[in-house]
N, C-alpha and C positions, 0 to 999 in steps of 0.2 A: 371523565368530568366527578372530583371531589367534591363529594356534598355533607358535609358535616348535619348532624342532627342538632338542630336546635335546645338548648339546654333551658332548664329555669333561672339563670343567670342571664342570659340572652334576652327572654323573654321580660325580666324585672327592669333594666337595660333600657330595652326599648318601649316600654312602659314608662319607665324615667324621665325618657328621652323626649315624650308628644309629652307628658306633662310639665317638662321644665321649657320645652316650646310654646305652649298654651299659657303657661304664668307670663313669659318673655312677652307675648300677643299682650294681653289684658294690661302688663305693665306698661307697653308701648302705648297703647288704646288711653288709658290712666294719666300718662304724661303728655300727650296732644289734651285731653279734656282741662288738664292744668293748665296748659299752656293757651289754650282759649277764655279760661277766666283769668289769668294773669291779663291777659288783655280786655278784657272788658273791664277790668278794676283798674286799667292806669286810662281807660279812655273815659269812666265815669271820671277820674281825678280829674283827666285835662279838663272834661266839659265845664265839671265844677270850677278849676280856676280861670278857665277862660269864661265862666259867669258873674265869677267874684271880679273879676278884672272889671267887666260890665258896667255892675254895679256901684263899684268904684269912680269908675268915668260919671254914673248916672248920678250922684250923689255930688262930684264935683259941679255938675252941671245945675244941677237942683231938681228935685224930684216930690211930687205927690206921695204923701202919708200912705196913698192906697197904690201906689206903684211901687213903693219901699217896702211895706206888705207883701205886695205877690213878688216880690225879688226874696226876700228873706220865707217866705212859703217855700218857694218852687229851690231856692237853697237847700233849707232844712228836706226836701223830698230828696236831693240830689245826695245829701246826707245820709240817708237814711238808704236809699238804693246802694250806694256805694259800701255801709255796712252790712249790708245783706250781700252783696257781692264777696265781700273781704270773708263774711262767715261762708260762703259755698265758697270759696279758693280757699281756706283752713280744712274744711271735709275734705275736698279733693286733694289737698299735700297729705291727709292722712289717710286716703286709699292711695295714693301713689307709693308713701311708705310701706303699708300692707302689702300693695301689690310687687314692690320690690322684694321683701322680708320670704312673701311667695315661691318668689323665684331662685333669691339665693338657697334656700333650703329645697326645692328641686333641683338646682344646680347642683348642689353637696353631696343629695341624694345619688345623683347621676355621678357623679363623682366617685363615691364610695364604689358603686356597682361597676366602675370603670376600672378600679386598683383593682378588685376582686377580680375581675376576668383579666387584668393584666397578671396577677400573681397565676392566677389556674394556667396562663399560657406558656408563662415562665415554667411553673412544674412541669407543663407538659414537654415543655422543650427540654428541659432536664432528664426527663425519664427516657425521652426517648434518646438523647445525646448517651448516655447512663446504658442503654439497651446495647445501641451502636457500636461504645466502646467495648464491652464487654465481646458482642457477636465476630470484634474486628479482632480482640483479647483471642478467641477461640480458634478464629481463623488462622493466626498467628502462630500459637499453639500448635496448630494442627499439623500447619508448615515444618515446623519446629521438628515436631515427631515423625512425621514423615522423611524428613530428611536424616534423622537420626536412624529409622529406620533401613534405611536405603542404604544408609553408610555402614550400620551394621551389618545390612545382608549383600553387601556388596563387594 
C-alpha cells in the first residue's frame, strides 16, 4: 500500500476545509436565527393589525374613553415591541452578512489551496511523464544499438 507523506500544503488545505465547514455551520445557525426573528416580526405585525381591526370595530360600536385609552396604550406597546423586533432583525441580518462573508473568504482560501495542489499534482505528473519518456527513449536507443551491433557482428 502506497502512503504519501502529508505536505504542508495538505495540512493547510485540511485546516482551510475545517475553517470553511465551521463558517458554513455558523452561517446556517445565523440564517435560522434570522428566520425565527422574521417570524416574530411578522407575528407581531399580524397581531397589531388584528388588534387595530378590533379597535376599529369597538369604535364603531362606541366605547368609553378609558377603554379607548387602554386600546391606544396597548397599540403603542405593540408598536414598540415591533420596533425592537425589527432592530433585532436588522442586527441579525448584519450577523448573517458577516457570516456569509466569512464563509466566502474561507471558501476562497480553500479554493486557492486546492488550485495549488492541482498545479503541484500536474507538475508531478508531467515530471513523471518526462521521466518515463526518457526511460522509453533510452530503452529504444539501447534496442537500436544492440540491433546494430548484432547486425555488424553477425
